[in-house]
N, C-alpha and C positions, 0 to 999 in steps of 0.2 A: 155592606160584602159582597156581596153577588153581580151586584150594580156593578163595583169595585173593579173587582175580577172578567167580568164583562168585557169593561174600561178596557182592560191591559193586553185580554185577547185580541182586540181590534184593533189599537193600538202595532201590539204584531205582528196581526196578519196582515196593514196595511208596509210594516219593513221591508218583511217578508216576500213580496210578489218582485220588487227592484230585484230584490237581490238572489233570484232565482231566475232573471230573466227570464218571467212568463210568456211565450207566444203571446196572449193573448191584449200583454200590452207594447209590442214589439213594433215594429212597421212593416208594414208587408205593398206589396207591388206582388201582383198576380201576369201568370207567363205574356207577353203580349205579340212571340212568338212559338210556335208551335209548326217544324218542317219536319219533310225529309226528301237525302238521298236523293235519288234514281235513278240507278246502273240501267232500264231496261233491262232489256231479256241475252244482252248474251255478254253482260261480267264488264258496262257501261263502256261497251265501243257505240252502243245505237250509231250499227252499221244499215240497217237492213228497214226500209218504212214499213209503217206497220199499219193493220184499218186499226178503226176507233174503237168497231165490235170488241174487233179482238184483246186490246191494249184495255180493251174495258172488261175480259175474262179474264185479266188477268189480274187489273187492280184496281175492281171494283171498294175494293174498302178504302180509298183514297177521297173520294164523293161520297159515300156514303158511310158511317160507320153504327148504321145499322136505322135510324130514325130517320133517314134523306138527307139530314148531315157530314160534311166531311168531315175527315177526320184527321186531316190539318189544314192552317191554315195557307203555307208554305212548300213549293217540289222543287228543290234544284237541282238540276237534267245534269248530269254528268256523265261525263267529261269531254268536252274540247282539247283539240289538240292542238297547244301555241303555237307550230312551225305550216302547217294547213292550213289555222285565221289568217297567220304575216300574210299568208302566199293565194289564199283563195284553193284550194285544192282539187280539184276534182281526181274524184280513182271509185275504187272501187264501196267505199264505207262510206267516202263523203264525199259531199257540192258543194263548191264555193263557202271552204274552206270549214265548215256544218258540216257530222254527223249529219246520213240522209233520214234516220230515223227521229230527229228532232225538228220535227215537219210542223208549221201553222196548227198543224189542225188537235196535235197531240197539245199544242201550249192549251188552243179553244179545250180542249177534257177539260182542261185544271179551272185555269182565266172564267168558263159560264160559268164556276161551284160557286164563278169565289175565292179562288185561288191563286195568290203571288204566284209563280212561274220564277224562274233562273236558269242562267244559264252556268255552268262551274268552267273554270278549264284550268285543266290540268292534271292535280291531279299526282301520288306520289312515279305516278308509273312514267308521268311527261316529265318531270324535270328535269334532264334535259332537254327540250325539244322548245321549256321554258330560261329556258339560258342561253340559246342558242337565237331562240324568239328575238330576246330582247336587246342582243348583244348586235344583234342584224339588225336590225330596226323597230326599238323603241313605240320609236312615235307613232310609229304608221300601228304594229299590231293593239296600239288603245284606242288608233279611230277603226277600224277592222272587228272592233269586238263592239266598239258602236252601235259600229253599221247595221251590226248582225242586231244588236236589243233595239235597234227602233224601229226591225223590218219586222222580231213578231213580237214587238211590245213583252221586251225579259226586261231584269236585272242582270246585271255577271254580278260574279263569284271567283276571286281571283286566290287560287290551290295555288304553292307555290310553294311544295316544299323541299323545298334547297335550307341543310342544315349550313354548307361551310359552304362561307363564301358568301353568299345570294349578293347579287345582281341589284342591287339597292340603287343605286345613280338610276339606274336603266330603267325597273320597277315603280322607279316615281316620273318617266317618261312618260312610262305606260299610263298611270291615271291620272298622269297632268293632261294628252294625250284627250281619256276620252272624258274628262270635268271639261275640254274645250267642247265639246259634246253638247252635255248632259250635267249641268251641273249638279249641285247638294244640291234637295228639294228636302228638306224639313219634312213635308208634309206631306210627302210616302205618294201623294198624284202621280205619278209622273211614273210608271216603271221599272220607264229600260233609266231613272237618275239613282234607280237603285244598285249601290256599287260597294262589295264586303271581302272580305279579304279569310280566311287559313288561317289560324295558327294554335298551337300546340293542345295540345289539351292541360298542361303545366306549361309553366315558363322553361324548362329544361331543355327544348326542344328548338329548333325553328327560332331559334334563341334571335339572330338576326332582323330578320323579319317582323319579329312579336316585340323587341325594341327599335324598331322605327315603326312599324307603326301604330305604338301605347307611345311612341313621342311626339308625334308629331302630325299621323291622317288617323285617328279617335279621339278627338279631343273635344275634348264639350265648350270650348271658348270659342273654338275656329277648325269645325269635323270638318274633314276632306271625304271620309268613305264610312254611310251608317254604322258598320255596326263591324267584330270579329267573330267571329265560328271556333272558340275553343275543339275539336277533330275528338275521337275518338282514342281512346289512348292505342297499346297493342292488343290487348284484351279487354274485355266491360270490366272496369272495377265494380267496387263495393259498394253503398257509399259512402265511407267512409271514405277509402281515396281515391271521388267522386271527385265532390267537395273538397278534398286540400286541395288536388289539384286546381281550382278550379279559383280559391282561397289565394293561387301560387298570382294567379290574373290580379284580382283585387290588392295586393301585397306587393308586387313587383318586387324585383330581388335587390337590393339596396348594395348588394356586397359584391355586386355584377361589375365586370370594371373592363368598361363604362358601363352604368347601372342598368336596371332597363326598370321603367320609374308602373305607380300602380296607376292599370285600370280601375275606367268606375264603369262599377257593374252594368249601370242601363247600357251598356255596350260591344254588353258582347252578350251567346248561347252558349248555355251547355250541350254535351255528341252522347248522347247512348247509341249502343246496338243492337236492332230489329231483329238482324237476320246472323246467324250461327252455319258454321258449314256441317255442322253435327249437328245440333241439339234445337229444338224451338226452346226461343225464348220466351221467358213473363215481359220483358218488354215492348213484345209479340202480342201475345197472347191473355195474359192477366195484370192486367194494372193495378190490382192488392198488391201483388207482390214486387212492383218496380220500379227500378230506377227511374223512373220522373214522380211514381209516386216518397218515392225512401227519402229522397234529395228535396224534393219539393218545400222543406222547410225552411233549409237551408239556399237553393233559391231564390225562393221568393224575399229573405230577409234577407243577405248577406250585406252589409253599411259596407259604402266604401272604405278606402282611407285613405286619402290621398292625395283621391279621382273623384271626378259629379258627389253629388249632393243627398239622389238617390236614393233606398236601398230594394237591392234584388235587381238576378238580373237578366236579361234580357225572355228567355226564353227554353225553348230545349230546338234541336238542332238529330234526328236522329237516324244513321246509318244501317243500312238501305233499304230504303225497296228494292222490288221483282226481284233481278238476279245478279246482285255487287258480284256475284264467285259464280264462277266452273262448273263447283262442285254445292252440293246443301239445296235444301227448298226453293232457301228466299223468305221470298211472303207475297207468294201468289198459292194460290190455293188448293189445299185447303190450309193453309196455313198460314191464313190472312191474319190482320192485324186490327180491327175492331174490339175486342175484352182489352187488347194494353194498351195501343197508339189515342186507338179512336172512346175507349171508356176514360182515358186522362181527358182526353176531349174538355167532352163535358165534365170530366170533376170539377178541373179548372178553370173554367168557362169561359173558352179561348174562343176571339176576336175575331168573328168572318165581316164581313173580310178582315186583313189584317189592318186597322188602324191608324196615326199617326204613330210612329216613335216617341216611347218621352225620350229627352236629349240630353238631362241630367241625374 
């Protein structure tokens, strides 16, 4: 009798596991990208040349989480102004179209520690400048971006935040021009071949850019861009709202006209804040209570829903290092992020340097 009862219990246990969706039985993929946007010490202008020693005094946590290993494997220096890049502008904050603070020495500060570096073109402040530069000469803008990438040994991020009637034809020309110099490289071996795009946190803003990118540039069969970043929302989200936004990208919006197709989980990252104007965030200082921890089960296991073949997003991006605003403390001492971002890098076993990214 006891043996029969044990047999029944064993059978029920076997049936119960898949019905409850046990994490132990779900496919998971560890993050490959774990990066921070970096705004310098002047709210993303990068307008002055800095010594490496002074820069390190404000940013050492990025290259050392406390045990000699970097806290991130990617830093995106933000932002370049599109019209200045197009014209090769020289002015008080800019040299040859590039902010004066973005120097080979600052790039090497990160790359010498195995951290990939990219430059972001745009941001919400420069939306009109993107429109004007694309209208004037989108091809030359793409070629100029490719030349800067070659000179500094960095990748390029497109942050074109035009929510109303974006110039998608111009953006296509920009991408084509860039790719004529730096073709898509699945291996990731050429830093300058890394070309990415920012989208909204979910599918309900920047719809035109998101739709075009998902349909034509972020496909797993014919990739043009390496991946997209789902940016931070207007304020720090809850765990459920963050994952709901990211799920929108995976699902697409079939009811929109025209529809937004689904995006492969392996083709985008999710983002959270690490600096705030009024308080220190756990995402910076306390991994145990952070969004990068609480959303981890989702980001590592979210299943494809019409695009892609592998589970899990590419990883996380953090907004933003040092001083993204003229107000608040940012991530400078004593509010550095070894305990949040750095501890997460250890918990997730973030690869350094960044490996070749999943393609599907």
